[in-house]
C-alpha angles and dihedrals in degrees: 000000000000108000133026097222127109097297100041095043093046092049090050094050092046089060094054093114098036124107093248139103111236124202116190114198123195133156089222125056096223142069111232126209095218099186088073097040091102088063089060089050090053097044097251096116137019120241093249090058093067102033136068131189108258091222090058092051092051097036095114097039101097096190093056129086130181127222117193105211145085125273104226102167139024124200106198093184096053091033095231137130123208114226119198110205134181095255104022145357126244139194111215123193123216142193092197127018125203114194113201102145095138128214142286136214120295118208093181095244096323101101091157090071092070094078092061100029109038121194127225117246107111140038088254089056091050093049091048092051092045091053092048090051096047093042090053090062090047091051090049091051092052099054132063093194102113094211093051091045092050091051094052092047092055118094121186124196115190114208128033101219119119094287094048094045093048092046093049092049093048092048091052091051095048090053098043100037117013101044100029095109099031101084134060105196101040138042106228089200087072089068116124117224112192123189114196119198129176094205131073094260146008123271094022095193093059129087116275094251093055092045090055090047092051092049091050093049092048091054091046090062093046104264113147110219125200113192127193087022125136126204109229100173140016124187138158093281102046147295136296115217131192103214125200111261094017120108097201124050117254120236118215117189109211139170094208129036123178126191118220099146106105150348137210127207124253110280089235088085092068089056093064101034140020091203102093135139127235091279092053094253115149117239107234134193129248091281093047093253131114118265091224095043112029090180089068120080124188120202144181121353091359094060131081096207122179119225128214090269092058093252125115114263116247122254096256133140094247091056091053093045094051090044091054092054091047094050090051091050090050091053090050090049089054090051090053093042090242125141116262120249124235115256111250115188117215111207108221093182140267130257139178130186123216101179143308109340088353121108143113130230135190110190127160092344091307116124121200140148146182126052097346092052089047092054091048089050091052094049095045094049093044092053093044093057114111113241132030092241091056092050091052094046094047092047092055093042090053092045092050091047092049093051098043108018084231124138114207099198098068093129124142105204100189124067113271111250137196125294117276088231111022115225134177114300112259117245116258095026128113123226116257120259116279114276092214119129090249091062096044 
């Protein structure tokens, strides 16, 4: 099993009673509940609330072992994977291989943008974004230069898929509710949250009615949405956007930019198959294996899996989870010399939250939004969390936030530095401590 995300972990657990030895390899020691990662980035939850050590999750599964390392090469002829570890490297042989290494951000050929507009895939990404957001308010508090202040109170999210929509909504709420009484020289409610989308609407995979509802709810909480707008440049000071109907690009100075516009599959996929789509996802057969190597299964964000309607399945957790179960069943079928079944995806619905009492849901053909959708979203995500402790902690964090509008994870870990563009010192503020070696 390459990858300890939804697909790899589910496949491992589904083989608990099979007569096999399972080795799960991941370069991180934890399983991450990615649907709530944006809440770490916006100071709602702490990283430990949505992650669990993989070894703890597999502690009682006697046929499972964990290797902490990175798979860097796959030899399909020798049936080995090369694992690069901190202390040593290892070649591990396999009878079946399940690739579920996920995806990373895609900047569509503009890799240099990542330094100024990080994406959101890992805990490190979430912490980085959280610190950028919180530091922007601190920078704005420190200066009395209106242009510098305006820049640091501008937050740009690129991409209006579920991650972008949820991030934009959470940023608007933290500015207009959570921080509104915390500062003396600025009004956080004056923050500008801009969501930039190249398509004609937000949440492009959802029905038109829900997309319109989501757009309306975003604007109700103060999010500015630019549709049919393409980012042409990102630098340390902001973004340049080519808007529909505008001849000249529009420059937006911003203190925080976040990328949520695209992903690309792990490059490991190209090592086992040359049949990939534009996002690097491997085209798999009806049983999620490769036609040329039926002992290799590809799951989740790495797989180009066709649904019953002839369209590729979306990169969602439920697709990876069901794929993990199916891959395990196929391995068990091979052990029993039975034919493999065809993977049949069961759509359990799609949801996205915009803010408190604001969400949309599409379940069983039923479309609804607002407070009911928000409650359903809360319950589903709470129950889907891995680990009883995490469910309890997240429940109380959400309850506390609902009652007080407070967010308990507003911690800046690194030392606060100087302004990017120094301005006049605001009245009523004290200079920061000396940065001399003696004061460090």
